[in-house]
N, C-alpha and C positions, 0 to 999 in steps of 0.2 A: 323240477320245473320252477321257473321264476315268474313272479307276477309282472305283467306288462301294463303300460298305460291304457291299453285296450280293455283291460279288466276293470278299470275304474269308471264310476258313473260320472260322465262329463259335466253333469249339472252341479256336482259338488266341487268342481274345479274353479268355478266362477269366483273371482275376487281373491283367490289364493295366489301367493307368490310361489311359483314353481321354478326350481333350478334345473336346468338341462345341461348335461355335459355332452356336447356335440364334438365331432371330429371335423374341424374346419381347417385342418392342416393341408392346404392346397398349394400347388406350384404357382409361384408368382414371380413376375419380372417387372421391375420398376412400377410396383403397385398395381400391376395388371394381372388378374388371375388367368392363367393359361389353360387350366383344366378345372372346371367347377363341379366335377362329378360328386365329390363328397359334400359340397354345399347343397346341391340338389337332393342328395340322398337324405339330408336332414330335414327337408321341407315338410314331409307329411306329419311328423311329430310336432313341429312348430305350428303348422296350420291347425292341427287338432286343438292345441292349447289356446291359440288365439280365438278360434271359433267358440271354444268353451268359456271364454271370458277370463282366462287365467292371466296373471301378470307374470310374464315369462322372462327369466334371466338366464342367458346362455353363457356357458363357459367353454373355452377351447384353448388348446395349445397351438402354437405355430412356430415351426422351425426349432432351432436350438440356440436360443439367445444366451444360454449359460447362466440363468438365474439373475439376469440384469435387464433393466429396461433399455431396449434398443429400438429406435424408430424403424430400423430396417425390418423388424419382425412384428410390427404393429398389426393388429387385426382390424384397424379402421377401414381399409379397402374391402374387407370381407363384410363389414357392417353395411357399407354402401351397396355391395353386390346383393346382400340379402334384401335390402330395401327395394332394389329393382325386381328381384324375383318374387317377393311377396306382395309387392304393390302397396306396401304401407311403410311408414317411416320406422326404421329400426334405430333405437337409441344406441349410442356408443359411450360406454363408461370408461374413460381413460384414467380416472382417479381411483386408486386402490380402495377396496373395502377396508374400513378402519381409519381412512384418511379423508373421508367425505363421500366416497363412492356410494355408500349405503343410503345417503340422502337422496341421490339421484334415483336410485331404485325405488325408494319409498314414494316417489312422485309418479310412478307408473300407474296408469289407469287400467281397468279391466280390458283385456284383449290386446294390450300393448306389449311390446317386446324390446329388450335391451341386450346388447352383447358386451360382456366385460372384456377388458384388455387381456392379452396373452397370459395364460396361467403360468407359463414358464418364465415370466419376468420375475417370479419369486423362486428362489432356490429351494424353498420348502416343498414345492409341488412334486418334483421328482423324488424327493426324500420322504414323501408321505408324512409331512409335518402335521401333527395333530392340531396345533393351534391355528394353522392356516386353514385347514379343513373346517374347523369349528367357526372361524370367522365367516366363511362362505355359508355354512349351514345355518347361521343365525338369520340369514336373509329370508328363509322360507321353510315350510314344513313338508314339502314334497320334492323329492329328487328323482329326476328321470335320466338314466344313463343311456344315451343313444350313440355313444362313441365306441363302436365295436373295435375300430382300429387301434384304440388305446386300452382295450379291456384286459389285455395280458400284462399290463403294468399296474403295480400297486402304488398309485400316486395320490396325492392329497385331493386332486380334483376328480378322481374316479372312485376307487374303493374307499379312500379316506373320507370323502364327502358323504358317501352312502352311509358309512358307519356313524358319522357325526350327526346326520339328519335323523337316523333311526334312534340314536342315543337320546336325542331331544324329544322323542315321542312321535316323530314323523315317519314317513314311509319312503322307500326307495324302490323304484320299478324300472323295468326295461322300456326303452322307447320303441317305436314301431320298427325302426331300422334294426336295432339290436335284436328284437324278438324275431324278425325275419331272418337275420343271419344265423341265430341259434337254431331256428326251425329247419332251415335248409341244410346246414352243415350237420346238424344232429340227425336228421332223417337219412342223409346220405351215408353216415357212418353206422347208425344203429339199426335202420330199417331199410336197407337198400333192395330195390328190385334188381334181379339178376338177369344177365351177367353184370357184375359190378367191376368197372375198369377205372383204375387210377393212373394219372399221367403226372410224372414228376420231372421237372427240369431245373435249371439254375446251375450254379457254379460248383457247389460243394456237397459231398455226401455228409460231412460232419455237421452241417447245418440242418440236415433233414433225416439223420439216422433214426431219431425217435419216431418220426412220421412213417418212415419205411417200415420200422418194426411194428408199429401199430396197424399199418395197412395190410401187411402181408397175410395175416390170418383171416382178414375180412374180404379181400378182393379176389376176383377170379383171374385178373391180369393186372400187372403193374408195369406200365411202359415208362422207360427212363430215357431222357434226352438231356441236352445241354452239356456243359462242361463236366457235370458230375458223372456222366457216362464214361468219360475218359479214364477215370480211376477204375471203373469196372473193366474197361478194355485192358488196362495194365494187369489187372487181376487175372485176366484170361491169357496173358502172355503176349498181347499185341503191342507193337510200337505205337506211340502216340506223338512222335516227333517233338516239336516244341510247344505242344498244347498244354493248357492248364491241367495239372494233375495234383492230387494230394498224396504224395508218396507215403506219408504215415498212415494213410487210410486204405492202402491196397489190401492188406490182410483183412480188414473189416469188410471190404467189398467182396473178397473171395469167400468169406464166411456167409455173407448175405446171399451170394449166388448159390452156394451149396444148400442153404436153408430154403431158398425160394423155389428152386427147381425151375420148372417150366413157367411158373407164374410171372417171373421177372423177365421182361422182354427188352433187349438192348437194340440200338440201331445196327443195321447191316451195312450201311454206307454213310458217307458224310461229305460235307463240303469243306475243302481245305484251301488255305491261302498262305502266303509268306509274310503278310502283314495285315493287322486288323485296323483297316482304315478305308474310307470311301475311295473307290477307284481301284482297289487292289484286285489283281487277277485271282480267279478261283478255279478249282478243279473238283470233280466228283470222283471219289475213290471208295473202294470197299474198305471196311475197317481193318482188314489185314494187310492193306497195301499203303498205309500212311507213311510218307517219306520222312527222313530225319529232320528236315527243316520245315515241315508242314505244321500249320496250326489248324486244328479242327474248330470250325466256326458255326456249323449248322448240320442238321441231319440231311441226308440225301433223298432223292426221289423214291428209291426202293423202300426206304424206311417210312417215308410219308405214306406210301401205298399200303404197307403192312400195318402201320398204326391206324390208318383210316379204316381198313377192313375190320380191325378189332373194335374200334370205337363205334362203327356203324351197327354192330351187333349188340352193343351194350344197352342196358336199361337204366343204369346209374353210372355217371361219369364224374369224377373229381379231377380237377387239373390245377396244378400249382407249379409255376416255373417255366421259362421259355426253353425252346429247343436249341437255341444258339444265341449268337450276339445279335439279337433282333433289332437293336437300336440303329444298326447300319443296314440300310435297305437290301444290299446285296447278300446279307447273311440272314435275312428275316423270313425267307420263304417257308422253311420247315415249321416255324412257329405260327405263321399265318395260316398254313394249310391245316395244322392241328386245330386251330381255332375254328376254321370252317367245318372241319369234320365233326367237332363237338356240336356246332350249331345245327348241322344237318341231322345229327342224331336227335337233337331236341325237337326239331321239326317233325320227327317221326315218333314222338312220345317219350323219349328218354328224359331223365332228370339230369341236367348238366350244370354242375356247380363249379365256378371258377374262383380260385382262392386268392384273389386280390393281387396287389403289387404289379409285377411285370406281366403276369398273365392277363390281368384286367386291361392293362394298356394294350397288349397284343390283340385282345378281343375288340377293342375300340378301333385299332389300326386296321383290322380285318373287316370292320364294318358289320360285325355279327353280334355285338354285345346285346342288342335288343332281342335277339332270337334265343338267348341262353336262359335257362331257368333262373339262375341267380349268379350275379357277379359280386363277390364280396368286396367290401371297402377296406378290409383289414388283412394285409398279407401276413404280418407277424402273428396276429391274433388267430387267424385261421389255421396257421401251422401249429400253434400251441394246442388249439382245440383238436385238430386232427391227430396230434401226438398223444391225446388222452389226458392232457394236463388241465387243471382247473384254472379258470381265468378270474383273477381277483376282482375285476370290475363287474363280474357276473355273480360270483359267490356271495358278495356283500349285499345283494338285493333281496327284497322280501320274497319268500317262497310263494308259490302259486296259491296254496291253501291258507295263507295268512289272511285274517279278517280285520287287520288293523286299519284304522283311518284316523288321521290326526284331528 
């Protein structure tokens, strides 16, 4: 267990400079944020620090600028959005630390907040450069990692900064969002109420083989949809037409089927089309009657009914990955219906945890996100955690029983 900011006496935060690694990597078009879910998720931690009188310095990455300053990837619009959400002026520090940015931060007063420019304007961030982390660490003696979406990366602004702050005698703790993510995902994996049902979708088995292997001994049922199901179909000897398949993973899929037995549940019907685009004609076919030119783009109604029945009886549900090409409305019904089934189960007392990424977007599209127990902000990080891997951004934080205080 790791120490979180909730474990600290807020009265001791007043006047301190606190560094917060947030995940403000939001979709943006022409400097307008199209989905601010991650920004809003960071607000509780930031508000706690402001109320405590801390001088808060926020770091985040945005996009992939390739280690160079690029106005297209500036966080300035995010600073403006934070100002609107928090109702107080959020400073924006576009001058790097070491080149004058630290002087701006030194002028912060108690309860004020500033956002540094994109950490990935520095090539050393993704390379976990120690000197870069040390430069940021010199700004304060408390580090709060609230960027669960980046916790699986050993970057200078995540694990590197935690290590640098602690090496200077400071402390590194989880933010409220990070602690919530770890609690819900940890409870689902380690202390599940049963029946425990996992739902996996997406394109490839290869990207989730470790997750499948970790889940199989724990779950009562593992429901599989999306294009990854196609490779399982091929392992069963079915034709998948011109659908996406991983030929080099068919043997792996066959081995998983043999190992899983009745635990692993595949679709029984599917939606097919001849082209993946808006306006394309679709048909519903059983999985053993897919035509040579068909592309499988969603699960069918019989599968939805089967999955819903399994989910409705569950007490713990983990879901990661869509059931089809849900970005196109005509191919989204299976994913939307699964989201609704999980929400209905939560309404009746189940713990329903959605593993970020496309699943989180589907829950929003279905209008059920608020009814779910937890919607993760980190697709990749949640997959790593579900696969049983350690997250560098978490492992470098102080342990729960540490009594250190700077």
